[in-house]
N, C-alpha and C positions, 0 to 999 in steps of 0.2 A: 503493498498501498504506500503510495507517497506522500510523505509526511511534508514536506515544501520544496517548491520551484524559485530558483532566485535568477535574477537575469541583470547584465551589469552592461551599457556601452560606455564605451571610454575613447576620448580625442585622443589620437597616438600623438598628433604635435604636442598635446598641453602635459603630458607623462613625460615626451622627451624634452621640453623646456623644464619643468620640474627636476630633472634628471643634469640635466646641464646648468639649473641655478643652484642646486645643491649637492648635484655628487654623491660620493662614497657615504655621506650622513642620511641622505634620502634611500639609497639602496639599503644600505646595510641594515637601517630599520624596517623595512618592507619586504623584504628578500632575502630567501636563504642563502649562503654562500654558492649551493648548488644551482638555484633558479640563477642565480648571478651569473655563474663561470657557462650555463646551459645557453643562456640570452646570447651574451658575449660572443659566444662561439658561431653565432648565426649571422646570416647574412642580415638580417635585419634585427638589430637586438631592440629596437624602441619598440617594435611592433610587439616582440614576445614578450618585454615586459610590461608592454601595455595591456596586454591577454591577462598574463599573471595576475596584473592589479584588478581587473576588470573579477577573474574567476573568485578570488579573495571576497571580494565583493557580493559577488552572486552566493557564495558562499553563505557567507552572513545573513544576506537575504532569505535564504533558502533554511536555514535553521530558526529565523526570525529574531536574530539580535543583531547591535552594531556591533560592530569591529572594535570598538575602543570601549563599550560598555559592556560589563559582564565579564571583564578580563579576559577577553580574546585578543590577542595581540597579531599583527599583520603576518608574523613568521610561524605562527600557529598552525595556515594553512598554508601546505606549499604545493605545487604544482609541479609533477614529474612527468619524465615521459614512460609510457609501459614498453615493457620489450616489443609490441608491435608498431611503439609509435604513436600510438593516442595517449591525449592525455589522462593524467590520474589526480586525484588529490591525497595527500599526505596530513594528515589530520594530527596534532599533538597538542598537548599543553591544555589549558580550560577549554580549547575547544574540541578534544575528544569528552573530555567529561561532559561537558552539556551533548554531545552526539549520544554517551553510555546512558545518561539520564532519560532521555526521550526514547533511547531506544533506535536509534539508526543504525540499521543494516547493511546498507548499500549508497554509495555515491557516484553521480554520474554527471561528466562532463562533457561539455562541448564547446570551443574555441573557434572563432573564425575574424579574419578582417579583409577587408575591403576598403583600398582608398585610405582616406584619414581615419577611419574609425576600425576597432576591434570590438566585438561582443563576448560574451561568456555567459553560457547557461549554466546552472546546477539543479539537480534534481535529487533530495535523499529519497530514501526509501526507508519505512520502518515493517 
């Protein structure tokens, strides 16, 4: 049964400007070292970072909590490539506790970018 669905749309240039302005301080606050390394190795790192940012927001919406409320930290939600190449979510910390409390058994994520926008959709299943 579906517990929640979250979607987030991000303007890639806006995230790229934030990275340009705040650099490593922003990157290290929002993304895990693995996410940063993965994105920086891609042809368009700003697109990949924007998609991961949107995924974290979409996850919090699907769970029904804010990222900074309830103690969920940005880095508690990590987007990793599965062996097949599709994106997967790794949840830890307070985010994992909340998922356990409500009985989340499955997480599904879809990422897409086109032109100047990226979108992430997250479905949580109980």
